[in-house]
PAZAPA-4460 file (N, C-alpha, C; in steps of 0.05 Angstrom, whole numbers, plus 32768, in hexadecimal, padded with zeros to 4 digits):
% residues 354
    n_x    n_y    n_z   ca_x   ca_y   ca_z    c_x    c_y    c_z   seq   type   mol
   9912   839C   8A47   992C   83B2   8A32   9915   83BF   8A2D     1      M     A
   990D   83DD   8A23   9904   83E4   8A1F   990F   83E6   89FF     2      S     A
   98F2   83EA   89E5   9900   83EA   89CC   9907   840D   89BE     3      Q     A
   9920   8416   89BD   9922   8438   89BA   990A   8431   899C     4      A     A
   98FA   8458   899D   98EC   8464   8995   9904   8476   8979     5      V     A
   9901   8472   8964   990B   848A   8952   9901   849A   8953     6      D     A
   9914   84B8   895A   9912   84CC   8955   98FE   84D8   8940     7      K     A
   98EF   84E8   893E   98EC   8507   8932   98FD   8515   891F     8      Q     A
   98FE   8518   890B   9908   8530   88FB   98FD   8547   88FA     9      T     A
   9908   855C   88F9   990F   8577   88FC   991F   8582   88E3    10      I     A
   9918   8589   88DC   9922   85A1   88C2   992E   85C1   88CF    11      L     A
   993C   85C4   88CF   993F   85E5   88D5   994A   85EC   88B7    12      V     A
   993D   8601   88B4   994C   8611   88A6   9950   8631   889F    13      V     A
   9964   8636   8898   9966   864E   88A7   9990   8657   8899    14      D     A
   9992   8677   888E   99A5   8677   8877   99BE   867D   8893    15      D     A
   99B9   867A   88AD   99CA   8690   88C1   99D1   866C   88CC    16      T     A
   99EF   866A   88D4   99F4   864C   88DB   99F1   864D   88F9    17      P     A
   99FA   8667   8907   99EC   8666   8921   99D2   8669   892E    18      D     A
   99C5   866E   8919   99A5   8664   8926   999E   8653   891D    19      N     A
   99A8   8638   8914   99A8   8622   890B   99B2   8613   891F    20      I     A
   99C4   8617   892E   99D3   860A   8943   99BD   8610   8959    21      D     A
   99B9   862B   895A   99AC   862F   897C   9990   861A   8979    22      V     A
   997D   8612   895C   996C   860C   895A   996C   85F1   8963    23      L     A
   9988   85E7   894B   998F   85C9   8955   999D   85C0   897A    24      S     A
   999D   85D2   8982   99AE   85D3   899A   9990   85CB   89AB    25      G     A
   997C   85DA   89AA   996A   85D4   89B6   9950   85BF   89AC    26      I     A
   9955   85AF   899D   9941   859E   898E   9952   8589   8994    27      L     A
   9968   858A   898D   997D   8569   8987   997A   8553   899C    28      R     A
   9975   855E   89B0   996E   8549   89C8   995A   853A   89C7    29      P     A
   9947   8546   89C0   9936   8530   89B7   9923   852B   899D    30      D     A
   9937   8538   898C   9935   8530   896A   9949   8532   895D    31      Y     A
   9942   8520   8944   995E   8524   892D   9955   853C   8920    32      K     A
   9972   854A   8920   995F   8569   8915   9971   8565   88F6    33      V     A
   996D   8572   88E3   997B   8574   88D2   9979   858C   88C5    34      K     A
   9987   8598   88AA   9990   85B6   88AD   998D   85C3   8892    35      A     A
   998D   85D3   888C   998D   85DE   886A   998E   8605   886A    36      A     A
   99A9   8604   885E   99AA   8627   8860   999F   8636   8849    37      L     A
   998B   861F   883E   997C   8636   8823   9968   8625   881F    38      N     A
   9955   8638   880F   9938   8627   87FE   9940   860F   87FB    39      G     A
   9951   860B   87DF   9954   85F8   87D2   995B   85E2   87D5    40      E     A
   9973   85EA   87F1   997E   85CE   87FD   9967   85BD   8811    41      K     A
   9956   85D2   881F   993D   85C8   8828   9926   85B6   881D    42      A     A
   9922   85CE   8805   9912   85B9   87F3   9919   8598   87F7    43      L     A
   992A   8596   87EC   993D   857B   87E1   9937   8569   87FD    44      K     A
   9943   856E   8816   9945   8567   8823   992B   855C   8834    45      I     A
   9912   856F   8830   98F4   8568   8834   98EB   854F   8820    46      A     A
   98ED   854B   880C   98EB   853A   87FB   98F9   8529   87F4    47      E     A
   9906   8521   87FD   9922   8500   8810   990A   84FE   881C    48      T     A
   990F   84DF   8821   990A   84D0   8833   9922   84C1   8845    49      E     A
   9923   84C1   8866   990E   84C8   8870   98FD   84E9   8871    50      P     A
   98E6   84EE   886B   98DF   850B   886F   98E3   850E   8889    51      Q     A
   98E4   8534   8887   98DF   853D   88A4   98CA   853E   88AF    52      P     A
   98C1   853F   88CC   98A5   853C   88D0   98A3   8559   88D4    53      D     A
   98B6   856D   88D8   98AA   8582   88DB   98C3   8596   88D3    54      I     A
   98BF   85BC   88C5   98D5   85BF   88C5   98D0   85D7   88CC    55      I     A
   98E2   85E3   88DD   98DE   85FB   88E4   98F7   8613   88CF    56      L     A
   98E4   8623   88C5   98E9   8632   88AB   98F1   865B   88B7    57      L     A
   9907   865C   88AB   990F   867C   88B3   990A   8685   889D    58      D     A
   98FF   86A0   8898   98F4   86A4   887E   9909   86C0   8871    59      I     A
   9912   86D1   8880   9924   86E7   8874   993D   86D3   886E    60      M     A
   9940   86C8   8854   9954   86BA   883C   995E   86C2   882D    61      M     A
   9972   86C3   881C   9979   86D0   8803   9974   86BC   87EC    62      P     A
   996F   86BE   87D4   9967   86B0   87B8   9953   86A4   87C4    63      D     A
   9940   869D   87D9   9927   8690   87DA   9927   8696   87FD    64      M     A
   990F   86A9   87FD   9903   86AA   881D   98F2   8690   8828    65      D     A
   98EB   8693   883F   98DA   867D   8846   98C2   8682   883C    66      G     A
   98AF   869A   8833   9890   869A   882F   989B   867F   8812    67      Y     A
   98AB   867F   8809   98AC   8679   87EA   98B2   8659   87F4    68      E     A
   98C4   8654   87FF   98C8   8638   8812   98B8   862B   8814    69      V     A
   98A6   8642   8825   9884   862B   882E   987E   8627   8818    70      C     A
   9876   8638   8803   985D   8637   87E3   9872   861F   87D6    71      K     A
   9882   861A   87D8   9887   8605   87C5   9882   85EA   87D9    72      K     A
   988E   85E9   87EF   9889   85D4   87FE   9865   85C9   87FE    73      L     A
   984F   85E3   8806   983F   85D9   87FE   982A   85D8   87ED    74      K     A
   9839   85D4   87D3   982C   85D5   87BA   9840   85BF   87AD    75      S     A
   984A   85AB   87BB   9858   8599   87B5   9843   857F   87C4    76      N     A
   983C   856C   87BB   9825   8557   87C8   9840   8543   87D6    77      P     A
   9855   8541   87D4   986D   8535   87E2   986E   853D   87FF    78      V     A
   9873   8558   8801   987C   8566   880F   9861   8579   8828    79      T     A
   9843   857D   8817   982F   858C   8820   9831   858E   883E    80      A     A
   9829   8571   8844   981C   856D   8860   9833   856D   8878    81      K     A
   9847   8573   8874   9862   8577   8882   985B   8592   889B    82      I     A
   985C   8595   88AA   9853   85AC   88B8   9866   85C3   88BB    83      P     A
   9862   85DD   88B0   9875   85EA   88B4   987A   8605   88C3    84      I     A
   988A   860D   88DA   9889   8622   88F8   98A0   8632   88E9    85      I     A
   9896   864B   88E2   98A7   8661   88DD   98BD   866C   88F2    86      F     A
   98D7   8675   88F3   98E5   8676   8906   98F1   8689   88FD    87      V     A
   98EA   86AA   8902   98F8   86BC   88F5   98EB   86D7   8912    88      T     A
   9901   86F3   88FF   9903   8707   8916   98EA   871A   8904    89      A     A
   98DC   8718   88F4   98C8   8722   88E9   98B7   8716   88F6    90      K     A
   98A3   8732   8907   9893   872E   8925   9871   873E   891B    91      T     A
   987A   874F   88FF   985F   8756   88F9   984B   8743   88F1    92      E     A
   9831   8753   8903   981B   873D   88FC   980F   873B   88E2    93      V     A
   981A   8748   88CB   9810   874A   88B4   982A   872C   88AD    94      E     A
   9845   872A   88B2   9859   8716   88A5   984B   86F9   88B5    95      D     A
   9849   86FD   88D1   9834   86E2   88DB   981D   86D3   88CB    96      E     A
   9806   86E7   88C4   97F5   86E1   88B6   97FA   86D9   889B    97      Q     A
   9812   86E5   888C   9813   86D6   8877   9827   86BA   887C    98      K     A
   982D   86B5   8895   983A   869B   888E   9824   8682   888C    99      G     A
   9813   8692   889D   97FE   8678   88A6   97EB   8677   888F   100      F     A
   97E6   8691   8878   97DB   8689   885C   97EA   8679   884E   101      E     A
   9801   8674   8851   9812   8669   8847   9815   864C   884D   102      L     A
   9806   8646   8866   97F8   8629   886B   9813   8617   8885   103      G     A
   9820   862F   8897   9833   8630   88A1   981E   8624   88BF   104      A     A
   9827   861A   88DC   9818   8611   88EC   981F   861D   88FB   105      V     A
   9836   8634   8903   983A   8637   8918   9850   864A   8911   106      D     A
   985B   8664   8927   986B   8683   8921   9877   8682   8939   107      Y     A
   9899   8674   893D   98A1   8681   894D   98C0   869A   894B   108      I     A
   98B3   86A9   8957   98CD   86CB   895A   98EB   86C5   895B   109      T     A
   98F7   86C9   8951   9913   86CE   8957   9918   86EC   896D   110      K     A
   9929   86EF   8985   9935   86CF   8989   992C   86C1   8996   111      P     A
   992C   86A0   8996   9918   8692   8996   9921   8689   89BA   112      V     A
   9912   8682   89BE   990A   8676   89E8   9908   8651   89E1   113      S     A
   9922   8649   89F3   9926   862D   89EB   98FA   861B   89F7   114      P     A
   98FA   8628   8A08   98DD   8616   8A07   98C7   861D   89F9   115      P     A
   98C0   8631   89F0   98AD   863B   89DE   98B0   8626   89C5   116      I     A
   98D1   861A   89BC   98D7   8618   89A8   98CF   85FB   89AC   117      V     A
   98D2   85EF   89C4   98CE   85D5   89C2   98AE   85C8   89D6   118      Q     A
   98A9   85DD   89DD   9883   85D5   89D9   9881   85DB   89B9   119      A     A
   9880   85EE   89AF   986E   85F0   8991   9878   85DD   897F   120      R     A
   988F   85D9   8982   9894   85BA   896F   988C   85A1   897F   121      V     A
   9887   859A   8996   9875   858D   899C   9864   8587   899C   122      R     A
   9853   859D   899A   982F   85A2   8992   9828   8598   897B   123      T     A
   9837   85A7   8961   983A   859D   8947   983D   8585   8943   124      Q     A
   985A   8579   8948   9856   8559   8946   9848   854E   894F   125      L     A
   9838   854E   8966   9827   8542   896A   980A   8544   895C   126      A     A
   9809   855E   895A   97F3   8564   8946   97F2   854D   8926   127      M     A
   980C   854F   8923   980E   8544   890B   980B   8529   8905   128      Y     A
   981A   8519   891F   9816   8501   891F   97F6   84F9   8925   129      D     A
   97F1   8502   893B   97C8   84FE   8939   97BB   8507   8914   130      Q     A
   97C9   851A   8907   97BA   851F   88EA   97C6   84FE   88DD   131      N     A
   97DD   84FA   88E4   97E7   84E6   88CE   97D5   84C9   88D8   132      R     A
   97CF   84C6   88F4   97C2   84A9   88F4   97A9   84AB   88F3   133      E     A
   97A3   84C5   88F1   977D   84C7   88E8   9779   84BE   88CD   134      L     A
   9795   84CB   88B6   9796   84C7   8898   9792   84AA   889C   135      E     A
   97A8   849D   88AB   97A7   8475   88A2   9794   8471   88A8   136      R     A
   9782   8476   88C1   9771   8469   88BF   9758   846A   88A9   137      K     A
   975D   848F   88A1   9740   8488   8891   9742   8483   8869   138      V     A
   975D   8481   8874   9765   846C   8852   975E   8448   885B   139      R     A
   976A   8445   8874   975F   8429   8876   974B   8423   887A   140      E     A
   9734   8435   8884   9716   8434   8880   9708   8439   8865   141      R     A
   971A   8442   8853   9712   844A   883D   9710   8435   882E   142      T     A
   972E   8422   882C   9737   8407   8825   9728   83F9   882A   143      A     A
   971F   83FA   8844   9709   83DB   8847   96F4   83DE   8844   144      E     A
   96E4   83FF   883A   96C7   8400   8833   96CB   83FC   881B   145      L     A
   96E0   8406   880D   96E0   8400   87EA   96DF   83DA   87E6   146      N     A
   96F2   83CE   87F5   96ED   83AF   87F6   96CD   83A7   87F4   147      D     A
   96CD   83B0   880A   96A5   83A4   880F   969E   83A2   87F7   148      T     A
   969E   83C1   87EB   9688   83CC   87DD   968E   83BF   87C5   149      R     A
   96AC   83B2   87BA   96A9   839D   87A3   96AA   8386   87A7   150      L     A
   96A2   837A   87C1   96A3   835D   87CC   968B   8368   87C5   151      E     A
   9676   8378   87D2   9657   8371   87CB   9652   8377   87AA   152      I     A
   965F   8385   879D   9654   8383   8780   9659   8367   877B   153      I     A
   9674   8351   877B   9681   8343   8767   966A   832A   877B   154      R     A
   9662   8328   878D   964A   831F   879E   9636   8318   878E   155      R     A
   9629   832A   8783   9612   8333   8786   9615   832B   8763   156      L     A
   9626   832C   874C   9629   832A   8734   962D   8302   8739   157      G     A
   9636   82FC   8746   9637   82DC   8751   961A   82DB   8758   158      R     A
   9613   82E7   8767   95E9   82DA   8773   95E3   82D0   8755   159      A     A
   95E6   82EA   873F   95DE   82DF   8725   95DA   82C9   8719   160      A     A
   95F3   82CB   871D   9602   82AE   870E   9601   8293   8716   161      E     A
   95F8   8297   872F   95F0   827C   8743   95D5   8273   8734   162      Y     A
   95C9   8288   871F   95A7   827C   871F   95B5   826A   8703   163      K     A
   95BF   8267   86EE   95C9   825F   86DE   95E6   824E   86DC   164      D     A
   95F1   8251   86F1   9611   824A   86F3   961B   823B   8711   165      N     A
   9620   8224   8712   9626   821A   872E   9636   8226   8746   166      E     A
   964C   8236   8737   9663   8242   8741   965C   8257   8748   167      T     A
   9658   8263   8736   964F   827B   8735   966C   828F   8729   168      G     A
   9682   8282   8726   96A5   827F   8716   969B   8299   86FC   169      L     A
   968B   8293   86EC   9688   82A7   86D7   9695   82BC   86D8   170      H     A
   9687   82CF   86F4   968B   82E2   86F4   96A2   82F9   86FA   171      V     A
   96AB   82D6   8704   96D4   82DE   870D   96E0   82DE   86F9   172      I     A
   96DF   82CF   86E5   96EE   82C7   86C7   96E4   82D5   86BE   173      R     A
   96CE   82EB   86B0   96C4   8305   869E   96D1   831A   869C   174      M     A
   96D0   8318   86BC   96D4   8336   86C4   96FB   8335   86C8   175      S     A
   9702   8325   86CB   9727   831E   86C7   9729   8322   86A7   176      H     A
   9719   831B   86A1   971E   8318   8680   9719   8332   8674   177      Y     A
   9700   8343   867D   96FE   835D   8674   9712   836F   8684   178      S     A
   971C   836A   8695   9732   837F   869C   974F   8376   8691   179      R     A
   974F   835D   868C   9767   8360   8669   9766   8368   8654   180      L     A
   974F   8367   864F   974A   8374   862D   974B   8397   8639   181      L     A
   9738   839C   864E   9737   83BA   8659   975A   83C3   8659   182      A     A
   976F   83B3   865D   978A   83BE   8660   9796   83C0   864B   183      S     A
   9787   83B5   8631   979C   83AA   8614   9794   83CE   860F   184      A     A
   9779   83D6   8613   976A   83E9   860F   977A   83FF   8611   185      I     A
   9778   8405   8632   977E   8422   8636   979D   841E   8652   186      S     A
   97AA   842E   864F   97BA   842D   867B   97B3   8437   8687   187      D     A
   979B   8449   8688   9788   8450   8698   9782   843E   86B3   188      D     A
   978E   843A   86C0   9788   8426   86D8   9770   8425   86E7   189      E     A
   9771   8439   86E6   974B   8446   86FC   973B   843B   86E2   190      E     A
   973E   8440   86CB   9726   843B   86C5   9723   841A   86BE   191      W     A
   9740   8408   86B8   973E   83ED   86B7   9730   83E3   86CB   192      V     A
   9737   83ED   86E6   9731   83E4   86F8   9711   83E4   86FD   193      D     A
   9706   83F9   86F7   96EC   8406   86F2   96DB   83F0   86E9   194      L     A
   96EA   83DE   86CB   96E2   83D7   86B4   96DA   83B9   86C6   195      V     A
   96F5   83AC   86D9   96F0   8398   86E4   96DC   8397   86F0   196      Y     A
   96DA   83A6   870B   96C3   83AB   871D   96AC   83A6   8719   197      N     A
   96AD   83B5   8706   9691   83BA   86F5   9685   839C   86E8   198      A     A
   9692   8390   86E3   968E   8373   86CC   9686   8365   86DB   199      A     A
   9683   8361   86F2   966C   834D   86FD   9651   834E   8705   200      P     A
   964C   8369   8702   962F   836B   8702   961E   8373   86E6   201      M     A
   962B   8365   86C9   9629   8366   86B3   9608   834F   86B7   202      H     A
   9602   8341   86C3   95F2   8336   86C3   95DC   8332   86DA   203      D     A
   95E0   833E   86EB   95D1   8346   86F6   95B1   8344   8704   204      I     A
   95B2   834E   86E4   958F   8350   86DB   957A   8334   86E0   205      G     A
   958B   8311   86DA   958E   8304   86D6   957F   82F6   86F8   206      K     A
   9577   830A   870B   9568   8308   871A   9557   8303   871B   207      I     A
   9548   8317   8700   9531   831A   86FE   9526   8309   86F0   208      G     A
   9535   82F1   86E2   9529   82E1   86D2   9526   82C3   86E0   209      I     A
   9505   82B6   86D1   9509   829B   86E6   951C   8289   86E2   210      P     A
   9515   8277   86F4   9533   8260   86EB   951E   824F   86D2   211      D     A
   9508   824A   86D7   9502   823B   86C7   950D   8241   86A0   212      S     A
   951B   8265   86A0   9528   8263   868C   954B   8268   8687   213      I     A
   954E   826F   869F   956C   826D   869B   9571   8259   869B   214      L     A
   9565   823B   86A9   956E   8223   86AD   9565   8210   8696   215      L     A
   955D   821F   8683   954C   81FF   8678   9567   8201   865A   216      K     A
   955A   81E7   8651   9571   81CE   8641   955B   81D5   862C   217      K     A
   9572   81D5   8616   9565   81E2   8600   9563   8201   85F2   218      G     A
   9554   8209   85DC   9553   8222   85D7   9539   822D   85E1   219      K     A
   953A   8247   85EF   9522   8252   85FA   950E   825D   85D8   220      L     A
   94EB   8257   85E3   94DA   8257   85C9   94DF   8283   85D5   221      N     A
   94D0   828E   85C1   94CC   82AF   85BA   94C2   82B9   85D1   222      D     A
   94B1   82B1   85EA   94A7   82B1   85FB   94B6   82BA   8618   223      E     A
   94D2   82A5   861B   94DF   829B   861F   94FD   82B6   8620   224      E     A
   94FA   82AE   8602   9510   82C8   85FD   950B   82DB   8607   225      W     A
   94FC   82EA   8601   94ED   8308   85FF   94F5   830E   861F   226      N     A
   94E8   82F7   8639   94F1   82F9   864E   9511   82FC   8659   227      I     A
   9524   82F2   864D   953E   82F2   8648   954D   8307   8642   228      M     A
   9546   8309   863C   9548   8327   8629   9544   8346   8637   229      R     A
   9539   833D   864F   952D   834E   8665   9541   835A   8679   230      Q     A
   9556   8342   8675   9569   8345   8694   9580   8361   8691   231      H     A
   9585   8364   8675   9596   837C   8675   957E   839D   8680   232      P     A
   956E   839C   8678   955D   83B5   8685   9555   83A7   86AC   233      S     A
   9554   8390   86AC   954F   838D   86CE   9567   8392   86D9   234      Y     A
   957C   8390   86D2   9598   8398   86DE   959F   83B1   86DD   235      G     A
   9597   83BA   86C8   9597   83DF   86C9   958C   83E8   86E4   236      A     A
   9571   83D9   86E8   9560   83E7   86FD   9563   83E0   871A   237      E     A
   957C   83C4   8719   9578   83C1   8731   958D   83CD   8739   238      I     A
   959F   83D7   8734   95BF   83E8   8730   95B5   8406   873B   239      I     A
   959E   8411   8722   9597   8423   8724   95A7   8441   871B   240      G     A
   959E   8459   8720   95B3   8478   870B   95BA   847A   872E   241      D     A
   95E2   8478   872A   95F0   846F   873F   9607   848D   8730   242      Q     A
   960C   849A   8748   9620   84B5   8740   9638   84A8   8742   243      S     A
   963E   848F   8754   9654   8481   8756   9664   8475   8735   244      Y     A
   9680   8480   872F   9688   8473   8719   9686   8454   8710   245      K     A
   9683   844B   872A   9687   8429   872A   9668   841C   8725   246      L     A
   965A   842A   8734   9636   841E   8732   9638   8424   871A   247      M     A
   963A   8442   8707   962A   8448   86FA   963C   843E   86D6   248      S     A
   9657   842D   86D9   965A   8428   86C8   9653   840B   86C5   249      M     A
   9653   83FD   86DC   9637   83E3   86DF   9626   83E8   86DC   250      A     A
   960F   83F5   86E2   95FA   83FF   86CC   95FB   8400   86B6   251      R     A
   9608   8405   86AB   9609   8403   868F   9620   83F1   867D   252      E     A
   962B   83DF   868A   962E   83C8   8679   961A   83B1   8683   253      I     A
   9609   83B0   869D   95F3   83A5   869E   95DA   83A8   8682   254      A     A
   95DB   83C1   867F   95CC   83C7   866A   95CE   83C2   864D   255      L     A
   95E6   83C5   8644   95E9   83C4   8630   9609   83AC   8621   256      T     A
   960A   83A0   8634   961B   8382   8637   9613   836D   8616   257      H     A
   95FF   8375   8618   95EA   8361   85FE   95E6   8373   85EA   258      H     A
   95ED   8390   85E3   95E8   8396   85CE   960D   8396   85B3   259      E     A
   95FD   8393   859A   960D   8387   858A   961E   83A3   8572   260      K     A
   9631   839E   856F   9638   83B6   8560   9633   83BB   8545   261      W     A
   9622   839D   8539   960E   83B3   851D   95EE   83B9   8524   262      D     A
   95EC   83BD   853C   95D5   83CC   8556   95B9   83A7   8552   263      G     A
   95C8   8393   854E   95B3   837F   8547   95AA   8371   856C   264      S     A
   95C1   837F   857F   95B9   8376   859A   9598   837F   85A7   265      G     A
   95AC   837B   85C6   9588   8387   85D2   9593   838F   85F1   266      Y     A
   9589   83A6   85FE   9567   83B2   85F4   9565   83BE   85E5   267      P     A
   957E   83CA   85DD   956E   83E3   85D2   9575   83EA   85B4   268      N     A
   958B   83D3   85A7   9596   83DC   858E   95A4   83ED   8588   269      G     A
   95B6   83EE   85A6   95CF   8401   859A   95DE   83FC   8583   270      L     A
   95ED   8404   857A   95FB   83FE   8567   9622   8409   8564   271      K     A
   9634   8403   8565   964D   8402   8557   964C   840D   857E   272      G     A
   9662   842A   857A   9663   8441   8587   9656   844B   859D   273      E     A
   963E   844D   8597   9623   8450   85A9   9625   843A   85C2   274      E     A
   962E   8429   85C0   9636   840A   85D5   9650   8416   85E9   275      I     A
   964C   841B   85FF   965E   8423   860E   9675   8418   860A   276      P     A
   9691   841E   860E   96AA   840C   8609   969E   83EE   8620   277      L     A
   969E   83FA   863B   96A7   83E5   8648   9697   83CB   8648   278      P     A
   967D   83D1   8636   9666   83C1   862B   9675   83AF   861F   279      S     A
   9682   83B5   8609   968A   83A8   85F3   969F   839B   85F1   280      R     A
   96B0   83A3   860E   96C0   838E   861F   96B7   8379   8629   281      I     A
   96A1   8383   863D   9697   836E   8644   968A   835B   8635   282      V     A
   967F   8360   8619   9679   8350   8608   967F   833C   85FE   283      A     A
   969B   8342   85FB   96B3   8328   85F5   96B3   831D   8605   284      I     A
   96B8   8321   8624   96CB   830E   8637   96A7   8304   863A   285      A     A
   9693   830B   8644   9678   82F9   8643   967C   82E7   8633   286      D     A
   967D   82EB   861A   9670   82D6   860B   9692   82BC   8616   287      V     A
   96AC   82C7   860A   96BB   82B3   8608   96B6   829F   8621   288      F     A
   96AE   82AA   863D   96AC   8299   8653   9687   828C   8647   289      D     A
   9682   828E   8642   9663   8283   8642   9662   8267   862D   290      A     A
   9673   826A   8618   967A   8265   8608   9692   8246   8610   291      L     A
   96A4   8248   8618   96BA   823F   8625   96B5   822C   8642   292      T     A
   9695   8236   864B   9692   822F   8661   9676   8216   865B   293      T     A
   9672   81FF   8672   9658   81F1   866F   9649   81FC   8682   294      E     A
   962F   81FC   8668   9618   8204   8676   95FD   81F3   8676   295      R     A
   95E8   81F8   867E   95D0   81E3   867A   95C0   81DC   8661   296      P     A
   95CB   81F4   8656   95BA   81E5   863B   95D1   81E3   8624   297      Y     A
   95EA   81E0   862B   9605   81DA   861D   961D   81D8   8628   298      K     A
   9638   81C0   8614   9647   81BE   8616   965B   81D0   8615   299      K     A
   9669   81C8   8622   9683   81EC   861D   968E   81EE   8603   300      A     A
   9691   8202   85FA   96A5   81FD   85E2   96C3   81FA   85E7   301      W     A
   96CE   81F5   85C8   96F1   81F8   85D0   96F6   8218   85C9   302      S     A
   9712   821E   85D5   970F   8234   85D9   971A   8242   85BC   303      V     A
   9727   822D   85AC   9738   823B   8591   9709   8241   857A   304      E     A
   96F9   822A   8585   96E7   8237   856F   96D1   824E   8583   305      D     A
   96DD   8252   85A2   96D6   8269   85A3   96DE   827C   8598   306      T     A
   96F9   827E   858F   9708   8298   8591   9701   829B   8571   307      V     A
   9702   828B   8560   96F6   828A   8541   96D8   8290   8548   308      N     A
   96C2   828E   8556   96AB   8297   8550   96B0   82B2   855B   309      L     A
   96BC   82B6   8562   96B8   82DE   856E   96CD   82EA   855C   310      I     A
   96DD   82DB   8550   96F5   82E9   853E   96D3   82F0   851B   311      D     A
   96BE   82DD   851C   96AD   82D9   8507   96A0   82EA   8509   312      K     A
   969F   82F6   8525   967B   8304   852E   9685   831D   8534   313      E     A
   96AA   8326   8528   96B7   8343   8530   96A5   8350   8514   314      S     A
   969C   836E   8522   968B   8375   8517   9670   837F   8511   315      G     A
   9670   8360   851D   964B   835F   8516   9643   8369   8535   316      S     A
   964B   834D   8553   9647   8349   8563   9655   8361   8572   317      H     A
   966E   8362   8575   9687   836A   8579   9690   8380   8562   318      F     A
   969F   8388   8581   96AE   83A6   8572   96CA   8399   8568   319      D     A
   96CB   83A4   854E   96E0   8393   8542   9700   839E   8542   320      P     A
   96F7   83BC   8553   970D   83BC   855D   971B   83B2   8575   321      N     A
   970E   83A1   8584   9714   8392   859B   971D   8374   859A   322      L     A
   9705   836F   8583   9715   834F   857F   972D   8349   8580   323      T     A
   9745   8358   856D   9758   8352   8570   9769   8351   8585   324      P     A
   975A   8365   8593   9774   8362   85BB   976C   8349   85C8   325      L     A
   9756   833D   85BF   974E   831B   85CC   9766   8307   85C6   326      L     A
   976C   8308   85B3   9786   82FE   85AB   9797   8300   85B3   327      H     A
   979F   8322   85C3   97BE   8334   85CE   97BB   831E   85EA   328      E     A
   97A2   8319   85EB   97A6   831D   8616   9797   8301   8616   329      V     A
   9799   82EC   8607   9786   82D5   8604   9795   82BD   8614   330      L     A
   97BA   82C1   8613   97C2   82AD   8626   97BC   82B5   8645   331      P     A
   97BB   82CE   8643   97B3   82D7   865C   979A   82CC   8669   332      D     A
   9782   82CA   8655   9769   82C0   8665   9772   82AA   8663   333      M     A
   977A   8295   8656   977C   8278   8657   9783   826B   8677   334      L     A
   9793   8286   8687   97A4   8285   869D   9789   8284   86B6   335      D     A
   977C   82A0   86AD   9764   829D   86B7   9751   828C   86BB   336      I     A
   9743   827C   86AF   9739   826C   86A6   974B   824F   86B9   337      R     A
   9753   8244   86AC   9769   8236   86BB   9767   8237   86DC   338      E     A
   9766   824D   86DE   976D   8258   86FE   974E   8252   870B   339      Q     A
   9737   825E   86FB   9716   8257   8707   970E   824D   86F7   340      Y     A
   9711   8231   86F4   970B   821D   86E8   96F1   8214   86FB   341      Q     A
   96DD   8208   86EE   96B9   81FF   86FB   96C9   81E8   870C   342      E     A
   96D5   81D3   86FA   96D9   81B9   8708   96EA   81BB   8723   343      T     A
   9707   81D1   8718   9718   81CC   8738   9707   81DB   8748   344      T     A
   96F5   81E9   874A   96DD   81FA   8767   96CF   81E5   876F   345      V     A
   96C3   81D4   875E   96B6   81BE   875F   96C8   81A3   8771   346      A     A
   96D6   819E   8766   96E3   818C   8775   96EA   8196   8793   347      E     A
   96F3   81B9   8796   96FF   81C0   87AA   96E3   81C3   87C5   348      I     A
   96C4   81C2   87B1   96BA   81C2   87C4   96A6   81AC   87CF   349      Q     A
   96BC   8191   87BE   96B2   817B   87CA   96C6   8171   87E0   350      V     A
   96E2   817F   87E1   96EA   816B   87F4   96E9   817E   880C   351      N     A
   96DB   819E   880C   96D6   81A8   8826   96C4   819E   8833   352      Q     A
   96AB   8187   8821   969E   8179   8834   969B   8160   8841   353      L     A
   96BA   8157   8832   96C6   813F   8841   96CE   813C   885E   354      L     A
***
């Protein structure tokens, strides 16, 4: 037994009930028909789910004529894409031209011919369906490309971390920490997402630093330290000048996340608000994770000692306006830290080999 297909919905708008009856009689065998006797009612129906798939709109109506109804429908993002066919006794070329200029897709003159009404409606509905399917595929493909781009960025960030961190989970944790701090600053979800997705690229410049320096146990000598201090500039060069917001922020963070509030950081000695806000956020997230994680050259610090150090260096290393936010989001940061533990991932990798 074949499954029933839901009928498409047509909204008929006319101030004369007899005209609505005529159009309904022509269309009801194949479509679900809704009716409105004035423009205000038509606008409400058009916004209500399920929305009509097409609107047959009379022009000469009291209070609000069809042209004004069309303008309002096309200016509202919720209803702008619904196709409109004017059905009217106005037959002048100028009338048709005005209808098309307002965004109508077709123009049927009264008295209507049933075959013409059926053919025009069928054609416009088919085109509308094709357009909606095309838009769906474009959205799907755009989302896929965006996800792929973000994954490449994360993987490049992890590639840099693999040089001095076995699992590369530092970039995952610190990007989540950055998102939490950014959310505490702003309700702008787009900006928060940019910070979150750009943060993993902060240390991409480490790719240009020799392993003998990155993996050295103990303090670096002056020559080695000078080489290490070049990684922000390397990162900016690797990312390059980009017009895309995400890559532009990633370059900015890579270049300036080691600058300090008092101007003693590197590579350019920026001070205070000269340092971009995303970089000031990443600086806290990066240090928090670096200190609370074991590295080849040090043991892991306790969370308490780490927070105390960040508080102590508020106003020197870190933005004093941001450090209080660390305490606000700390419980969520600890949840992230627990979720992405180095030991947990190591155990998973071992189990996969058994």
